N, C-alpha and C positions, 0 to 999 in steps of 0.2 A: 756330789758326783753320783751318777746313776750306775746301776749294776751292769755287769757284762752278761749277756745271754749266750748260753752254750746249748747246742743241740748235739746229743750223743746218740750214736747207734751202737748197739752192743749185741754180739752173737757168741754163743758158746754152748757146750753140752749142758743141758738142764740138770740142776741138782738143788736140793734143799739148801737154803742160805745164800743163794746167788744174789737175789735182790737185796738182801741184807748187806752183803759185802759192797754192793754199789752204793746203797743208801749211806752206809758208814763212811765210805770214801768221800762222798759229797758233803756230809755233815762235818767231817774232820777239816774240811777246807772252807767252812762257813757258807756252803752253797744251800740254796733253797730249791727243792724239787718242785717244779711248777706244774708240769703236765707230762703224761707218758702214755704209751701204748705198748703192751708187752704180750707175748704169746709163746706157747709151747707148741712146736711143730716137729713131728718126727724125732723126738728126743732132744731137740735143740731149743734153746731159749733165744728169742729174738726180741729186742726192745729198742724203742726210740723214745728219748725223753728230752725235755727242755729244763735246764737248770739256770738259775740266776745266781751270780756270785760277785763279790766285790772285785773290781778290776785288778787289784794287786794280788788276788788269789787265783785268777783265771788260769794263768800259766801253770801254777803248781797243781791245780785241780786237773787240768788237761793231762799233765804228766802222770798223776796218780791214777787216773782212769786208764791211761794207756799201759801203766804198769800192771794192771789186772791181767794182762796177757800171760803173766807167769802162772796164773791160776786157770788158764785156758780160755780166757775171754778176749775176743777180738773186738776192737772198738775204733770208731771214727768220731772225731770231735770237730764240730764246725763252730767257730767263734763269731759272735755278733751277727747272727743271721738277721735278715730283714724281718722285723716283726710287723706285719701289716695290720692296720686298723681293721676292725670288723667291717666287712663290706656291707653295702646297702643291698647288694644283690640277694635275691631269694635263695633259700636253701630248700632242697627237696630230698626226700628219702626214696631210694629205689630198692625194691625187693624183687628178686628173681628166683624162680624154682623151676627145675626141669630135669629130665633125664640127662645124666652126665655124658659129655662127649667133648673131644678136643675143640677148641676154638670159641667157646662161649664168651670168655672174657674179651678176646680179640674182637669179636663182632660187636659186642656192646660198646667197647671202648672206641671203636671206629665211629659209631654214631655220636657218642659224646664228644669226641674230638672234632667231628665235622660241624657240630653246633657250638664249639668253643666252651663246652661245659667243663668245669674244673671238678675233678674227683678229689674230695677232701678226705674221705675215709672209705675204705673198701675191705669188707670181711667176706671170705668165701670158705665153704666147706663142702665135702662130699659125705653122704651118709646113706645107709640102706633104707629103702622104703619098707615100712612095716608090713604092708599087704603083699608086695610083690618081690621084695628082696633086691630090686634093681637099685643101681647106684644113682642117687639123686644129687644134683648140684644145687647149692643154694648160695646166693649172694645178697648182701645188704650193703648199700652204699649211701654216703652223704654227698650230695652234689650241689655245687653252687652254679646257678644259672647266670649267664652274662646278660647285660642289657640287651633288650630286643628279642630274647628267646623266652617264650612263655612255657609253662608246664604243659599246656595242651599241644604245642608244637613238638616238644620233646617226646611226649607220650605217643603221639602219632608216629614219629620216626622210629621209636623203640618197638612199638607194636608191630610194625612191618617186619623188622628183623626177628622179633620174638616168634611170629607166626612161622617164618621159615625154619627156625631152630626148634620149634615146638616146645617153647618154655613160656611160663606165665610171668608177666611183669606187672608190677604196680608202682605207681608214683604217688607220693603224698606230700 
């Protein structure tokens, strides 16, 4: 019998030992921590992770994760998500840097959606430029191109928007 796959999202005030409490809960129920993305944002911990567990332990593990609410952690557990096989579609990396302003993510995501590009991972941050002290916005993304869309077509569409927003974009 194959394992049950659970996708967990967890949010709470960041503190030392938080990841350990999640890992212990998973281990106590025979779960295997397969993959995760976690971050500290504005004093909060935000995480998403995928766990595999024996089917007979899935309900108990779900309850135990949800019981972490008593320690201030909010969680959502999705059971048996569709685990897609690795796609044959090409993956490209997008890097963007420019002066921060509202709407950058919206404008870029519109172009990606218009070309049916899937955003598999997106990391953004703002920081001060060393030479000017201006707030710079930086984004790095992993994108999966659909059949029929080449990196050159996507690059051209993104460069048009980038010129209007005065940001630098690179695709590789």
